[in-house]
All heavy atoms as TSV, in Angstrom:
chain	resi	resn	atom	element	x	y	z
A	1	MET	N	N	-2.684	71.796	-133.831
A	1	MET	CA	C	-3.689	72.605	-133.241
A	1	MET	C	C	-4.076	72.076	-131.855
A	1	MET	O	O	-3.947	70.882	-131.596
A	1	MET	CB	C	-4.948	72.667	-134.076
A	1	MET	CG	C	-4.873	73.454	-135.349
A	1	MET	SD	S	-6.496	73.579	-136.032
A	1	MET	CE	C	-6.062	74.505	-137.443
A	2	GLU	N	N	-4.545	72.969	-131.005
A	2	GLU	CA	C	-4.908	72.678	-129.661
A	2	GLU	C	C	-6.319	71.982	-129.629
A	2	GLU	O	O	-7.225	72.435	-130.359
A	2	GLU	CB	C	-4.943	73.950	-128.896
A	2	GLU	CG	C	-5.324	73.824	-127.445
A	2	GLU	CD	C	-5.338	75.145	-126.763
A	2	GLU	OE1	O	-4.531	76.035	-127.140
A	2	GLU	OE2	O	-6.111	75.328	-125.855
A	3	PRO	N	N	-6.511	70.932	-128.853
A	3	PRO	CA	C	-7.854	70.318	-128.735
A	3	PRO	C	C	-8.871	71.286	-128.183
A	3	PRO	O	O	-8.538	72.133	-127.360
A	3	PRO	CB	C	-7.671	69.140	-127.775
A	3	PRO	CG	C	-6.151	68.948	-127.670
A	3	PRO	CD	C	-5.531	70.243	-128.044
A	4	ILE	N	N	-10.113	71.149	-128.651
A	4	ILE	CA	C	-11.222	72.038	-128.148
A	4	ILE	C	C	-12.338	71.169	-127.717
A	4	ILE	O	O	-12.753	70.200	-128.426
A	4	ILE	CB	C	-11.645	72.986	-129.284
A	4	ILE	CG1	C	-10.486	73.829	-129.784
A	4	ILE	CG2	C	-12.778	73.876	-128.766
A	4	ILE	CD1	C	-10.848	74.695	-130.987
A	5	HIS	N	N	-12.909	71.466	-126.600
A	5	HIS	CA	C	-14.094	70.722	-126.071
A	5	HIS	C	C	-15.369	71.525	-126.423
A	5	HIS	O	O	-15.382	72.750	-126.261
A	5	HIS	CB	C	-13.968	70.554	-124.549
A	5	HIS	CG	C	-12.906	69.585	-124.150
A	5	HIS	ND1	N	-11.606	69.916	-124.017
A	5	HIS	CD2	C	-12.991	68.259	-123.918
A	5	HIS	CE1	C	-10.903	68.874	-123.648
A	5	HIS	NE2	N	-11.706	67.821	-123.584
A	6	TYR	N	N	-16.365	70.811	-126.881
A	6	TYR	CA	C	-17.630	71.428	-127.249
A	6	TYR	C	C	-18.820	70.696	-126.573
A	6	TYR	O	O	-18.695	69.532	-126.221
A	6	TYR	CB	C	-17.874	71.300	-128.742
A	6	TYR	CG	C	-16.987	72.194	-129.604
A	6	TYR	CD1	C	-15.855	71.704	-130.274
A	6	TYR	CD2	C	-17.307	73.541	-129.776
A	6	TYR	CE1	C	-15.080	72.499	-131.069
A	6	TYR	CE2	C	-16.483	74.387	-130.610
A	6	TYR	CZ	C	-15.418	73.807	-131.246
A	6	TYR	OH	O	-14.620	74.645	-132.038
A	7	LEU	N	N	-19.895	71.434	-126.485
A	7	LEU	CA	C	-21.168	70.850	-126.075
A	7	LEU	C	C	-22.204	71.097	-127.192
A	7	LEU	O	O	-22.318	72.223	-127.689
A	7	LEU	CB	C	-21.649	71.527	-124.792
A	7	LEU	CG	C	-23.069	71.158	-124.274
A	7	LEU	CD1	C	-23.046	69.675	-123.806
A	7	LEU	CD2	C	-23.502	72.013	-123.160
A	8	VAL	N	N	-22.920	70.039	-127.592
A	8	VAL	CA	C	-23.960	70.239	-128.626
A	8	VAL	C	C	-25.151	70.845	-127.896
A	8	VAL	O	O	-25.747	70.213	-127.035
A	8	VAL	CB	C	-24.334	68.877	-129.249
A	8	VAL	CG1	C	-25.495	69.095	-130.259
A	8	VAL	CG2	C	-23.168	68.192	-129.910
A	9	THR	N	N	-25.450	72.082	-128.192
A	9	THR	CA	C	-26.557	72.792	-127.523
A	9	THR	C	C	-27.872	72.692	-128.239
A	9	THR	O	O	-28.909	72.736	-127.597
A	9	THR	CB	C	-26.229	74.269	-127.293
A	9	THR	OG1	O	-26.005	74.889	-128.539
A	9	THR	CG2	C	-24.980	74.468	-126.439
A	10	LYS	N	N	-27.847	72.500	-129.566
A	10	LYS	CA	C	-29.054	72.493	-130.327
A	10	LYS	C	C	-28.817	71.798	-131.669
A	10	LYS	O	O	-27.747	71.904	-132.212
A	10	LYS	CB	C	-29.526	73.964	-130.573
A	10	LYS	CG	C	-30.878	74.103	-131.091
A	10	LYS	CD	C	-31.277	75.556	-131.407
A	10	LYS	CE	C	-30.732	76.506	-130.417
A	10	LYS	NZ	N	-31.132	77.946	-130.714
A	11	ILE	N	N	-29.823	71.132	-132.195
A	11	ILE	CA	C	-29.801	70.567	-133.527
A	11	ILE	C	C	-30.840	71.185	-134.358
A	11	ILE	O	O	-32.030	71.197	-133.941
A	11	ILE	CB	C	-29.882	69.074	-133.535
A	11	ILE	CG1	C	-28.672	68.482	-132.814
A	11	ILE	CG2	C	-29.994	68.499	-134.925
A	11	ILE	CD1	C	-28.599	66.972	-132.718
A	12	GLU	N	N	-30.433	71.838	-135.477
A	12	GLU	CA	C	-31.402	72.532	-136.329
A	12	GLU	C	C	-31.239	71.982	-137.720
A	12	GLU	O	O	-30.301	72.339	-138.435
A	12	GLU	CB	C	-31.131	74.055	-136.324
A	12	GLU	CG	C	-31.290	74.664	-134.954
A	12	GLU	CD	C	-30.956	76.162	-134.947
A	12	GLU	OE1	O	-30.188	76.585	-135.848
A	12	GLU	OE2	O	-31.382	76.851	-134.053
A	13	GLY	N	N	-32.145	71.119	-138.168
A	13	GLY	CA	C	-32.076	70.543	-139.474
A	13	GLY	C	C	-30.836	69.697	-139.670
A	13	GLY	O	O	-30.600	68.682	-138.930
A	14	ASP	N	N	-29.944	70.078	-140.612
A	14	ASP	CA	C	-28.750	69.336	-140.889
A	14	ASP	C	C	-27.551	69.848	-140.136
A	14	ASP	O	O	-26.434	69.443	-140.393
A	14	ASP	CB	C	-28.451	69.344	-142.371
A	14	ASP	CG	C	-29.462	68.537	-143.189
A	14	ASP	OD1	O	-30.074	67.655	-142.635
A	14	ASP	OD2	O	-29.641	68.893	-144.397
A	15	TYR	N	N	-27.781	70.790	-139.225
A	15	TYR	CA	C	-26.658	71.403	-138.431
A	15	TYR	C	C	-26.824	71.248	-136.970
A	15	TYR	O	O	-27.947	71.214	-136.447
A	15	TYR	CB	C	-26.567	72.883	-138.819
A	15	TYR	CG	C	-26.030	73.110	-140.219
A	15	TYR	CD1	C	-26.913	73.147	-141.254
A	15	TYR	CD2	C	-24.701	73.210	-140.438
A	15	TYR	CE1	C	-26.438	73.328	-142.579
A	15	TYR	CE2	C	-24.223	73.398	-141.747
A	15	TYR	CZ	C	-25.092	73.433	-142.807
A	15	TYR	OH	O	-24.635	73.592	-144.060
A	16	ALA	N	N	-25.684	71.141	-136.247
A	16	ALA	CA	C	-25.669	71.189	-134.818
A	16	ALA	C	C	-25.000	72.517	-134.373
A	16	ALA	O	O	-24.056	72.921	-135.062
A	16	ALA	CB	C	-24.893	70.026	-134.242
A	17	ILE	N	N	-25.503	73.042	-133.324
A	17	ILE	CA	C	-24.837	74.251	-132.797
A	17	ILE	C	C	-23.975	73.803	-131.610
A	17	ILE	O	O	-24.478	73.189	-130.644
A	17	ILE	CB	C	-25.959	75.274	-132.271
A	17	ILE	CG1	C	-26.947	75.585	-133.378
A	17	ILE	CG2	C	-25.239	76.550	-131.742
A	17	ILE	CD1	C	-26.358	76.191	-134.633
A	18	LEU	N	N	-22.739	74.076	-131.719
A	18	LEU	CA	C	-21.747	73.646	-130.701
A	18	LEU	C	C	-21.263	74.858	-129.936
A	18	LEU	O	O	-21.001	75.913	-130.520
A	18	LEU	CB	C	-20.517	72.990	-131.371
A	18	LEU	CG	C	-20.790	71.810	-132.354
A	18	LEU	CD1	C	-19.492	71.255	-132.823
A	18	LEU	CD2	C	-21.627	70.769	-131.704
A	19	ARG	N	N	-21.132	74.712	-128.609
A	19	ARG	CA	C	-20.657	75.766	-127.733
A	19	ARG	C	C	-19.333	75.295	-127.145
A	19	ARG	O	O	-19.272	74.162	-126.646
A	19	ARG	CB	C	-21.655	76.116	-126.664
A	19	ARG	CG	C	-21.185	77.265	-125.796
A	19	ARG	CD	C	-22.260	77.621	-124.787
A	19	ARG	NE	N	-22.864	76.397	-124.294
A	19	ARG	CZ	C	-23.226	76.122	-123.068
A	19	ARG	NH1	N	-23.134	77.046	-122.173
A	19	ARG	NH2	N	-23.746	74.964	-122.743
A	20	THR	N	N	-18.316	76.161	-127.120
A	20	THR	CA	C	-17.085	75.778	-126.526
A	20	THR	C	C	-17.223	75.648	-125.051
A	20	THR	O	O	-18.078	76.286	-124.430
A	20	THR	CB	C	-16.004	76.864	-126.851
A	20	THR	OG1	O	-16.456	78.119	-126.396
A	20	THR	CG2	C	-15.662	76.906	-128.306
A	21	ILE	N	N	-16.403	74.742	-124.459
A	21	ILE	CA	C	-16.393	74.467	-123.017
A	21	ILE	C	C	-14.995	74.740	-122.500
A	21	ILE	O	O	-13.996	74.316	-123.145
A	21	ILE	CB	C	-16.782	73.045	-122.731
A	21	ILE	CG1	C	-18.168	72.692	-123.235
A	21	ILE	CG2	C	-16.738	72.703	-121.241
A	21	ILE	CD1	C	-18.493	71.240	-123.183
A	22	GLY	N	N	-14.916	75.410	-121.349
A	22	GLY	CA	C	-13.582	75.553	-120.712
A	22	GLY	C	C	-12.694	76.604	-121.342
A	22	GLY	O	O	-11.472	76.514	-121.226
A	23	ARG	N	N	-13.252	77.499	-122.024
A	23	ARG	CA	C	-12.434	78.559	-122.690
A	23	ARG	C	C	-12.915	79.896	-122.051
A	23	ARG	O	O	-13.988	80.069	-121.606
A	23	ARG	CB	C	-12.705	78.638	-124.197
A	23	ARG	CG	C	-12.293	77.360	-124.867
A	23	ARG	CD	C	-11.288	77.688	-125.890
A	23	ARG	NE	N	-10.657	76.496	-126.397
A	23	ARG	CZ	C	-9.691	76.571	-127.233
A	23	ARG	NH1	N	-9.308	77.758	-127.687
A	23	ARG	NH2	N	-9.106	75.503	-127.662
A	24	PRO	N	N	-12.005	80.900	-122.058
A	24	PRO	CA	C	-12.337	82.203	-121.502
A	24	PRO	C	C	-13.584	82.802	-122.091
A	24	PRO	O	O	-14.401	83.392	-121.338
A	24	PRO	CB	C	-11.112	83.061	-121.836
A	24	PRO	CG	C	-10.003	82.127	-122.089
A	24	PRO	CD	C	-10.638	80.876	-122.571
A	25	GLU	N	N	-13.803	82.700	-123.398
A	25	GLU	CA	C	-15.047	83.192	-123.988
A	25	GLU	C	C	-15.779	82.036	-124.663
A	25	GLU	O	O	-15.145	81.234	-125.370
A	25	GLU	CB	C	-14.780	84.279	-124.968
A	25	GLU	CG	C	-13.820	83.952	-126.094
A	25	GLU	CD	C	-13.538	85.138	-127.000
A	25	GLU	OE1	O	-12.989	86.098	-126.524
A	25	GLU	OE2	O	-13.939	85.018	-128.180
A	26	GLU	N	N	-17.062	81.896	-124.382
A	26	GLU	CA	C	-17.853	80.860	-125.016
A	26	GLU	C	C	-18.255	81.302	-126.410
A	26	GLU	O	O	-18.769	82.383	-126.577
A	26	GLU	CB	C	-19.045	80.523	-124.165
A	26	GLU	CG	C	-18.672	79.942	-122.855
A	26	GLU	CD	C	-19.925	79.553	-121.968
A	26	GLU	OE1	O	-21.044	79.885	-122.391
A	26	GLU	OE2	O	-19.749	78.906	-120.981
A	27	VAL	N	N	-18.071	80.416	-127.341
A	27	VAL	CA	C	-18.383	80.696	-128.755
A	27	VAL	C	C	-19.312	79.609	-129.214
A	27	VAL	O	O	-19.065	78.460	-128.958
A	27	VAL	CB	C	-17.131	80.722	-129.594
A	27	VAL	CG1	C	-17.450	81.001	-131.075
A	27	VAL	CG2	C	-16.145	81.784	-129.096
A	28	GLU	N	N	-20.374	79.991	-129.970
A	28	GLU	CA	C	-21.235	78.996	-130.600
A	28	GLU	C	C	-20.985	78.943	-132.063
A	28	GLU	O	O	-20.881	80.016	-132.717
A	28	GLU	CB	C	-22.695	79.302	-130.301
A	28	GLU	CG	C	-23.106	79.102	-128.871
A	28	GLU	CD	C	-24.625	79.128	-128.675
A	28	GLU	OE1	O	-25.320	79.698	-129.541
A	28	GLU	OE2	O	-25.063	78.604	-127.619
A	29	VAL	N	N	-20.807	77.731	-132.631
A	29	VAL	CA	C	-20.549	77.564	-134.045
A	29	VAL	C	C	-21.492	76.517	-134.614
A	29	VAL	O	O	-21.749	75.477	-133.980
A	29	VAL	CB	C	-19.082	77.169	-134.265
A	29	VAL	CG1	C	-18.128	78.239	-133.927
A	29	VAL	CG2	C	-18.717	75.886	-133.543
A	30	PRO	N	N	-22.000	76.732	-135.837
A	30	PRO	CA	C	-22.800	75.667	-136.518
A	30	PRO	C	C	-21.805	74.718	-137.208
A	30	PRO	O	O	-20.839	75.105	-137.835
A	30	PRO	CB	C	-23.593	76.478	-137.505
A	30	PRO	CG	C	-22.819	77.726	-137.756
A	30	PRO	CD	C	-22.039	77.995	-136.527
A	31	VAL	N	N	-22.177	73.459	-137.106
A	31	VAL	CA	C	-21.381	72.405	-137.791
A	31	VAL	C	C	-22.325	71.410	-138.380
A	31	VAL	O	O	-23.347	71.005	-137.770
A	31	VAL	CB	C	-20.495	71.653	-136.684
A	31	VAL	CG1	C	-19.781	70.457	-137.344
A	31	VAL	CG2	C	-19.506	72.569	-136.106
A	32	ALA	N	N	-22.045	70.956	-139.645
A	32	ALA	CA	C	-22.869	70.000	-140.295
A	32	ALA	C	C	-22.921	68.669	-139.531
A	32	ALA	O	O	-21.831	68.170	-139.045
A	32	ALA	CB	C	-22.357	69.760	-141.714
A	33	LEU	N	N	-24.124	68.118	-139.365
A	33	LEU	CA	C	-24.239	66.847	-138.639
A	33	LEU	C	C	-23.394	65.733	-139.244
A	33	LEU	O	O	-22.923	64.864	-138.575
A	33	LEU	CB	C	-25.702	66.392	-138.580
A	33	LEU	CG	C	-26.585	67.142	-137.609
A	33	LEU	CD1	C	-28.032	66.693	-137.781
A	33	LEU	CD2	C	-26.154	66.948	-136.190
A	34	ALA	N	N	-23.190	65.784	-140.562
A	34	ALA	CA	C	-22.383	64.800	-141.243
A	34	ALA	C	C	-20.960	64.751	-140.778
A	34	ALA	O	O	-20.289	63.704	-140.905
A	34	ALA	CB	C	-22.444	65.008	-142.775
A	35	LEU	N	N	-20.465	65.760	-140.171
A	35	LEU	CA	C	-19.087	65.858	-139.654
A	35	LEU	C	C	-18.975	65.335	-138.246
A	35	LEU	O	O	-17.821	65.107	-137.762
A	35	LEU	CB	C	-18.573	67.297	-139.729
A	35	LEU	CG	C	-18.444	67.894	-141.119
A	35	LEU	CD1	C	-18.003	69.313	-141.005
A	35	LEU	CD2	C	-17.517	67.096	-141.994
A	36	LEU	N	N	-20.078	65.145	-137.563
A	36	LEU	CA	C	-20.049	64.648	-136.201
A	36	LEU	C	C	-20.174	63.128	-136.128
A	36	LEU	O	O	-20.751	62.517	-137.037
A	36	LEU	CB	C	-21.204	65.295	-135.407
A	36	LEU	CG	C	-21.215	66.869	-135.366
A	36	LEU	CD1	C	-22.376	67.347	-134.555
A	36	LEU	CD2	C	-19.908	67.364	-134.808
A	37	PRO	N	N	-19.649	62.566	-135.038
A	37	PRO	CA	C	-19.769	61.072	-134.888
A	37	PRO	C	C	-21.224	60.614	-134.766
A	37	PRO	O	O	-22.049	61.395	-134.178
A	37	PRO	CB	C	-18.924	60.780	-133.698
A	37	PRO	CG	C	-18.755	62.055	-132.948
A	37	PRO	CD	C	-18.973	63.178	-133.915
A	38	GLU	N	N	-21.481	59.434	-135.180
A	38	GLU	CA	C	-22.812	58.859	-135.007
A	38	GLU	C	C	-23.172	58.829	-133.532
A	38	GLU	O	O	-22.351	58.512	-132.714
A	38	GLU	CB	C	-22.846	57.444	-135.542
A	38	GLU	CG	C	-24.221	56.831	-135.631
A	38	GLU	CD	C	-24.186	55.528	-136.368
A	38	GLU	OE1	O	-23.472	55.328	-137.290
A	38	GLU	OE2	O	-24.969	54.638	-135.849
A	39	GLY	N	N	-24.403	59.230	-133.196
A	39	GLY	CA	C	-24.819	59.228	-131.827
A	39	GLY	C	C	-24.784	60.592	-131.191
A	39	GLY	O	O	-25.244	60.801	-130.065
A	40	ALA	N	N	-24.241	61.632	-131.911
A	40	ALA	CA	C	-24.196	62.932	-131.362
A	40	ALA	C	C	-25.619	63.520	-131.273
A	40	ALA	O	O	-26.370	63.437	-132.281
A	40	ALA	CB	C	-23.362	63.849	-132.178
A	41	ALA	N	N	-25.985	64.058	-130.126
A	41	ALA	CA	C	-27.306	64.645	-129.921
A	41	ALA	C	C	-27.186	65.816	-129.021
A	41	ALA	O	O	-26.121	66.110	-128.498
A	41	ALA	CB	C	-28.238	63.567	-129.312
A	42	GLU	N	N	-28.290	66.502	-128.798
A	42	GLU	CA	C	-28.271	67.639	-127.856
A	42	GLU	C	C	-27.772	67.183	-126.483
A	42	GLU	O	O	-28.221	66.097	-126.002
A	42	GLU	CB	C	-29.643	68.285	-127.720
A	42	GLU	CG	C	-30.032	68.992	-129.014
A	42	GLU	CD	C	-31.337	69.718	-128.865
A	42	GLU	OE1	O	-31.943	69.864	-127.784
A	42	GLU	OE2	O	-31.876	70.183	-129.949
A	43	GLY	N	N	-26.839	67.894	-125.878
A	43	GLY	CA	C	-26.234	67.557	-124.645
A	43	GLY	C	C	-24.991	66.720	-124.727
A	43	GLY	O	O	-24.338	66.471	-123.702
A	44	THR	N	N	-24.623	66.260	-125.912
A	44	THR	CA	C	-23.403	65.499	-126.114
A	44	THR	C	C	-22.163	66.365	-126.010
A	44	THR	O	O	-22.100	67.432	-126.541
A	44	THR	CB	C	-23.410	64.768	-127.535
A	44	THR	OG1	O	-24.555	63.960	-127.606
A	44	THR	CG2	C	-22.166	63.932	-127.736
A	45	ARG	N	N	-21.156	65.858	-125.319
A	45	ARG	CA	C	-19.892	66.571	-125.226
A	45	ARG	C	C	-18.943	65.998	-126.228
A	45	ARG	O	O	-18.835	64.768	-126.384
A	45	ARG	CB	C	-19.296	66.378	-123.802
A	45	ARG	CG	C	-20.176	67.051	-122.744
A	45	ARG	CD	C	-19.680	66.719	-121.403
A	45	ARG	NE	N	-18.533	67.553	-121.141
A	45	ARG	CZ	C	-18.433	68.521	-120.260
A	45	ARG	NH1	N	-19.496	68.846	-119.557
A	45	ARG	NH2	N	-17.334	69.293	-120.156
A	46	LEU	N	N	-18.234	66.870	-127.005
A	46	LEU	CA	C	-17.363	66.457	-128.048
A	46	LEU	C	C	-15.955	67.020	-127.860
A	46	LEU	O	O	-15.773	68.055	-127.247
A	46	LEU	CB	C	-17.868	67.029	-129.364
A	46	LEU	CG	C	-19.277	66.575	-129.828
A	46	LEU	CD1	C	-19.695	67.391	-131.051
A	46	LEU	CD2	C	-19.268	65.068	-130.182
A	47	LEU	N	N	-15.003	66.258	-128.377
A	47	LEU	CA	C	-13.630	66.732	-128.417
A	47	LEU	C	C	-13.237	66.869	-129.883
A	47	LEU	O	O	-13.425	65.960	-130.704
A	47	LEU	CB	C	-12.689	65.695	-127.750
A	47	LEU	CG	C	-11.195	65.976	-127.894
A	47	LEU	CD1	C	-10.813	67.247	-127.142
A	47	LEU	CD2	C	-10.434	64.740	-127.423
A	48	TRP	N	N	-12.738	68.079	-130.250
A	48	TRP	CA	C	-12.218	68.318	-131.604
A	48	TRP	C	C	-10.687	68.283	-131.566
A	48	TRP	O	O	-10.092	69.076	-130.855
A	48	TRP	CB	C	-12.723	69.657	-132.123
A	48	TRP	CG	C	-12.332	69.895	-133.542
A	48	TRP	CD1	C	-12.861	69.388	-134.622
A	48	TRP	CD2	C	-11.265	70.719	-133.983
A	48	TRP	NE1	N	-12.259	69.821	-135.728
A	48	TRP	CE2	C	-11.236	70.682	-135.388
A	48	TRP	CE3	C	-10.327	71.528	-133.285
A	48	TRP	CZ2	C	-10.318	71.369	-136.121
A	48	TRP	CZ3	C	-9.391	72.228	-134.087
A	48	TRP	CH2	C	-9.371	72.145	-135.430
A	49	GLU	N	N	-10.144	67.309	-132.192
A	49	GLU	CA	C	-8.684	67.163	-132.212
A	49	GLU	C	C	-8.263	66.498	-133.483
A	49	GLU	O	O	-8.899	65.560	-133.966
A	49	GLU	CB	C	-8.259	66.277	-131.030
A	49	GLU	CG	C	-6.773	66.152	-130.759
A	49	GLU	CD	C	-6.475	65.401	-129.493
A	49	GLU	OE1	O	-7.224	64.484	-129.134
A	49	GLU	OE2	O	-5.520	65.828	-128.822
A	50	ASP	N	N	-7.168	66.992	-134.138
A	50	ASP	CA	C	-6.675	66.465	-135.360
A	50	ASP	C	C	-7.757	66.488	-136.445
A	50	ASP	O	O	-7.917	65.522	-137.189
A	50	ASP	CB	C	-6.122	65.050	-135.181
A	50	ASP	CG	C	-4.914	65.002	-134.236
A	50	ASP	OD1	O	-4.186	66.015	-134.216
A	50	ASP	OD2	O	-4.717	63.999	-133.574
A	51	LEU	N	N	-8.540	67.600	-136.504
A	51	LEU	CA	C	-9.583	67.759	-137.498
A	51	LEU	C	C	-10.729	66.718	-137.423
A	51	LEU	O	O	-11.374	66.443	-138.429
A	51	LEU	CB	C	-8.986	67.820	-138.897
A	51	LEU	CG	C	-7.941	68.927	-139.086
A	51	LEU	CD1	C	-7.301	68.762	-140.502
A	51	LEU	CD2	C	-8.456	70.318	-138.905
A	52	GLU	N	N	-10.948	66.148	-136.227
A	52	GLU	CA	C	-11.953	65.116	-136.087
A	52	GLU	C	C	-12.672	65.283	-134.730
A	52	GLU	O	O	-12.050	65.699	-133.727
A	52	GLU	CB	C	-11.292	63.751	-136.123
A	52	GLU	CG	C	-12.233	62.608	-136.075
A	52	GLU	CD	C	-11.521	61.281	-136.150
A	52	GLU	OE1	O	-10.313	61.227	-136.341
A	52	GLU	OE2	O	-12.221	60.250	-136.075
A	53	TYR	N	N	-13.981	65.071	-134.779
A	53	TYR	CA	C	-14.799	65.149	-133.550
A	53	TYR	C	C	-14.962	63.742	-132.957
A	53	TYR	O	O	-15.200	62.811	-133.692
A	53	TYR	CB	C	-16.197	65.694	-133.874
A	53	TYR	CG	C	-16.199	67.160	-134.257
A	53	TYR	CD1	C	-16.223	67.516	-135.580
A	53	TYR	CD2	C	-16.227	68.139	-133.283
A	53	TYR	CE1	C	-16.253	68.857	-135.983
A	53	TYR	CE2	C	-16.251	69.486	-133.683
A	53	TYR	CZ	C	-16.240	69.839	-135.007
A	53	TYR	OH	O	-16.265	71.179	-135.370
A	54	THR	N	N	-14.885	63.634	-131.673
A	54	THR	CA	C	-15.142	62.381	-130.973
A	54	THR	C	C	-16.014	62.679	-129.784
A	54	THR	O	O	-15.895	63.738	-129.172
A	54	THR	CB	C	-13.862	61.653	-130.509
A	54	THR	OG1	O	-13.042	62.554	-129.751
A	54	THR	CG2	C	-13.028	61.141	-131.646
A	55	ILE	N	N	-16.880	61.721	-129.412
A	55	ILE	CA	C	-17.729	61.885	-128.251
A	55	ILE	C	C	-16.933	61.573	-127.014
A	55	ILE	O	O	-16.210	60.558	-126.974
A	55	ILE	CB	C	-18.915	60.946	-128.372
A	55	ILE	CG1	C	-19.818	61.388	-129.538
A	55	ILE	CG2	C	-19.785	60.955	-127.098
A	55	ILE	CD1	C	-21.015	60.494	-129.820
A	56	ILE	N	N	-17.073	62.418	-125.983
A	56	ILE	CA	C	-16.449	62.149	-124.739
A	56	ILE	C	C	-17.490	62.034	-123.634
A	56	ILE	O	O	-18.591	62.635	-123.758
A	56	ILE	CB	C	-15.390	63.249	-124.358
A	56	ILE	CG1	C	-16.021	64.636	-124.373
A	56	ILE	CG2	C	-14.212	63.199	-125.263
A	56	ILE	CD1	C	-15.074	65.736	-123.923
A	57	GLN	N	N	-17.208	61.339	-122.605
A	57	GLN	CA	C	-18.166	61.164	-121.504
A	57	GLN	C	C	-17.829	62.018	-120.347
A	57	GLN	O	O	-16.777	62.299	-120.023
A	57	GLN	CB	C	-18.179	59.690	-121.041
A	57	GLN	CG	C	-18.518	58.751	-122.146
A	57	GLN	CD	C	-19.926	58.901	-122.721
A	57	GLN	OE1	O	-20.863	59.199	-121.985
A	57	GLN	NE2	N	-20.063	58.801	-123.990
């Protein structure tokens, strides 16, 4: 699968709302906080690759 860049736009309870970055259409998706790396907060940029999220700077 192709890597996808996301931005954490909002945290609501046990879920984070992620918005795609650098794609023709921006999509927002809810993701359980338990699936995100420790330290993910609003404004954090993430890379989804090989079924895993990592924080990018």
